[in-house]
C-alpha positions in Angstrom: 85.7 87.5 -36.0 87.5 85.4 -38.6 91.0 86.1 -39.9 89.6 86.9 -43.4 87.1 89.4 -42.0 89.7 90.9 -39.8 92.0 91.3 -42.7 89.4 92.8 -45.0 88.3 95.4 -42.4 92.0 96.4 -41.9 92.6 96.6 -45.6 89.5 98.7 -46.3 90.5 101.1 -43.4 94.1 101.3 -44.7 92.9 102.2 -48.2 91.0 105.1 -46.6 93.9 106.1 -44.3 96.3 106.2 -47.3 93.7 108.3 -49.4 93.3 110.8 -46.5 97.0 110.9 -45.6 97.9 111.6 -49.2 95.4 114.4 -49.6 96.0 116.2 -46.3 99.7 115.6 -45.6 98.8 114.2 -42.2 99.9 110.6 -42.7 97.6 107.6 -42.2 98.3 107.0 -38.5 95.3 109.0 -37.4 92.9 106.4 -39.1 95.1 103.2 -38.5 95.7 103.5 -34.8 92.1 104.0 -33.8 90.9 101.2 -36.3 93.4 98.7 -34.7 92.5 99.9 -31.3 88.7 99.2 -31.9 89.6 95.8 -33.1 91.4 94.9 -29.9 95.0 95.3 -31.1 97.5 96.4 -28.3 98.4 100.1 -28.6 102.1 99.4 -29.0 101.4 97.1 -31.9 99.0 99.6 -33.4 101.5 102.3 -33.1 104.2 100.1 -34.7 101.8 99.2 -37.6 100.8 102.9 -38.1 104.3 103.9 -38.5 104.8 101.3 -41.3 101.5 102.7 -42.7 103.0 106.2 -42.8 106.1 105.1 -44.6 103.8 103.5 -47.2 101.7 106.7 -47.5 104.8 108.7 -48.1 106.1 106.3 -50.6 102.8 106.3 -52.5 102.3 109.9 -52.8 105.7 111.6 -52.5 106.9 110.3 -55.9 103.9 111.9 -57.7 104.3 115.2 -56.0 108.1 115.2 -56.8 107.4 114.4 -60.3 105.0 117.4 -60.7 107.6 119.7 -59.2 105.5 120.7 -56.3 107.6 119.3 -53.5 110.5 121.2 -52.2 113.1 118.5 -51.7 115.8 120.9 -50.2 113.4 122.0 -47.4 112.4 118.5 -46.8 115.8 117.0 -46.4 117.0 120.0 -44.3 114.0 119.7 -41.9 114.2 115.9 -41.7 117.4 116.3 -39.6 115.1 117.7 -36.8 112.3 115.3 -37.2 114.4 112.2 -37.2 116.1 113.1 -34.0 112.8 113.8 -32.4 111.3 110.5 -33.7 114.0 108.5 -32.1 113.4 110.2 -28.7 109.6 109.8 -29.0 109.9 106.1 -30.0 112.1 105.3 -27.1 109.8 106.8 -24.6 106.9 104.7 -25.7 108.8 101.4 -26.7 110.5 101.6 -23.2 107.0 101.9 -21.6 108.3 105.0 -19.8 105.0 106.8 -20.8 101.6 105.0 -19.8 99.4 104.0 -22.7 96.5 106.0 -21.2 98.6 109.2 -21.3 99.6 108.3 -24.9 95.8 108.0 -25.8 95.0 111.3 -24.4 97.8 113.1 -26.0 96.8 111.3 -29.3 93.3 112.5 -28.9 94.4 116.1 -28.4 96.7 115.9 -31.6 93.8 114.6 -33.5 91.7 117.7 -32.5 94.6 119.9 -33.7 94.7 118.1 -36.9 91.1 118.5 -37.4 91.2 122.3 -36.8 94.1 122.5 -39.0 92.2 120.7 -41.8 89.2 123.1 -41.4 91.2 126.4 -41.6 91.0 128.3 -44.9 94.6 128.6 -46.2 95.9 131.3 -48.4 98.8 130.7 -50.7 101.7 132.7 -49.5 104.0 133.6 -52.3 106.4 136.1 -50.8 109.6 136.4 -52.7 111.6 137.5 -50.0 114.0 134.9 -48.4 115.6 135.2 -45.1 119.4 134.9 -44.7 119.3 131.4 -43.5 116.9 130.4 -46.3 119.3 132.0 -48.8 122.3 130.2 -47.3 120.7 126.8 -47.6 119.0 127.7 -50.9 115.5 126.7 -49.6 113.4 129.0 -51.8 111.7 127.5 -54.8 108.8 127.5 -57.3 105.8 125.3 -58.2 103.5 125.0 -61.2 100.1 126.3 -61.3 97.5 126.7 -64.1 98.5 130.3 -64.3 102.2 129.5 -64.7 105.2 129.1 -62.3 104.9 130.6 -58.8 108.2 131.5 -57.0 108.4 131.8 -53.3 110.9 132.6 -50.4 111.4 131.0 -47.0 111.5 132.9 -43.7 112.1 131.8 -39.9 114.2 128.8 -40.8 115.2 128.2 -37.1 111.6 128.5 -36.0 110.6 126.0 -38.4 113.5 123.6 -37.5 112.6 123.5 -33.8 109.0 123.0 -34.6 110.0 119.9 -36.8 111.8 118.5 -33.9 108.7 118.7 -31.8 106.7 117.0 -34.7 109.4 114.2 -34.7 108.9 113.5 -31.1 105.1 113.3 -31.7 105.6 111.0 -34.5 107.7 108.6 -32.5 105.5 108.9 -29.5 102.2 108.5 -31.1 102.8 106.5 -34.2 101.7 109.3 -36.7 103.5 111.1 -39.4 102.8 114.4 -37.3 102.0 116.0 -40.6 99.8 118.6 -39.0 102.8 120.0 -37.1 104.9 119.8 -40.2 102.4 121.6 -42.4 102.0 124.3 -39.6 105.7 124.8 -39.2 106.2 125.2 -43.0 103.1 127.2 -43.8 102.6 129.4 -40.7 106.2 129.7 -39.5 108.4 129.5 -42.6 105.8 131.1 -44.9 105.9 128.3 -47.5 102.8 128.1 -49.7 100.3 125.7 -48.3 100.3 123.4 -51.4 104.1 123.0 -51.1 103.8 122.5 -47.4 101.4 119.6 -47.8 103.3 117.9 -50.5 106.7 118.4 -48.8 105.1 117.0 -45.6 104.2 113.8 -47.5 107.8 113.6 -48.7 109.1 113.9 -45.1 106.7 111.7 -42.9 108.2 108.5 -44.4 111.6 109.3 -43.1 110.4 110.5 -39.8 108.3 107.3 -39.4 111.2 105.1 -40.3 113.3 106.4 -37.4 110.5 105.5 -35.0 109.7 102.2 -36.8 113.3 101.0 -36.3 112.8 101.3 -32.4 109.4 99.5 -32.5 110.9 96.7 -34.6 113.8 96.3 -32.2 111.3 96.1 -29.3 109.1 93.5 -31.2 106.2 95.6 -31.9 106.0 95.3 -35.7 103.7 92.4 -36.5 103.9 91.2 -40.2 100.3 89.8 -40.1 99.0 93.4 -39.3 101.5 95.3 -41.5 100.9 93.4 -44.7 97.2 94.3 -45.3 97.9 97.8 -44.0 100.7 98.5 -46.2 99.1 97.3 -49.4 95.8 99.2 -48.6 97.6 102.4 -47.6 99.8 102.3 -50.7 96.8 101.9 -53.0 95.0 104.8 -51.2 98.0 107.1 -51.3 98.5 106.7 -55.0 94.8 107.4 -55.7 94.9 110.4 -53.3 98.0 111.9 -55.1 96.3 112.0 -58.3 93.1 113.5 -56.8 95.1 116.3 -54.9 96.9 117.4 -58.1 93.6 117.9 -60.1 90.8 118.5 -57.6 89.6 120.8 -54.8 89.8 118.8 -51.6 87.8 121.2 -49.4 84.6 119.0 -49.0 86.8 116.0 -48.2 88.7 117.9 -45.5 85.3 118.7 -43.8 84.4 115.0 -43.7 87.9 114.1 -42.5 87.7 116.6 -39.8 84.4 115.5 -38.6 85.5 111.8 -38.4 88.8 112.8 -36.7 87.0 114.9 -34.0 84.7 111.8 -33.1 87.7 109.6 -32.9 89.6 112.1 -30.9 86.7 112.4 -28.3 86.6 108.6 -28.0 90.4 108.2 -27.5 90.5 111.1 -24.9 87.6 109.4 -23.1 89.3 106.0 -23.1 92.5 107.5 -21.9 90.9 109.1 -18.8 88.8 106.0 -18.1 91.7 103.6 -18.6 89.8 101.4 -21.1 92.6 101.0 -23.6 
């Protein structure tokens, strides 16, 4: 394969990763890592590149969501304390090679399955106005615009969401993903934040989480500029397009396609992890 062909394939995959990451709040790592792995890139370099891709995804979509008034920045900044600490721990485990790549591949496959199932679940917008004492203390309640008007919501189980975010951060640093699935679950199911707000706030957060992990990978020499350049450009373009689509369209069918692709990739990654062919 020539350098040009290699770059075009990576760029195309990155565009798709940015689009999917922006629409689902899951980050682009679930596409970038398997793609680079299939092309023969070492898993550590693939994870480092994916972390850079997640930063680009967040940068491309978060600005649009914040401008539209959907993202809850107070929740995002508060929960980033937990995810950043977790991301540093996870990145140190892998970058120091304390965890075998086969184990990382198996864990990554399992997380992909969780992400696929989470994408298939039918979500209901939770708009409870009651806010817990901790939510009131940190002023985490908010509102977001809809076609019917502004919708206000409260926040519950702040500590439960905080500790779930710490786990999400460890997964981000360990696997090179934004761990958006865990973040959306924490905000949507535990803290009772409306799903649309959870998704957009997750996009806002994943860039900060990935940055913490990327610093460790950069220090260890696992960030390759020749890989990151086409990935960042492609992911950024895809994320910008995805942000515009999400704000105007129903993404249910896209979620079905995404879940199907992710399940196939997950099975393959788990198989490679158990057989050691990675």
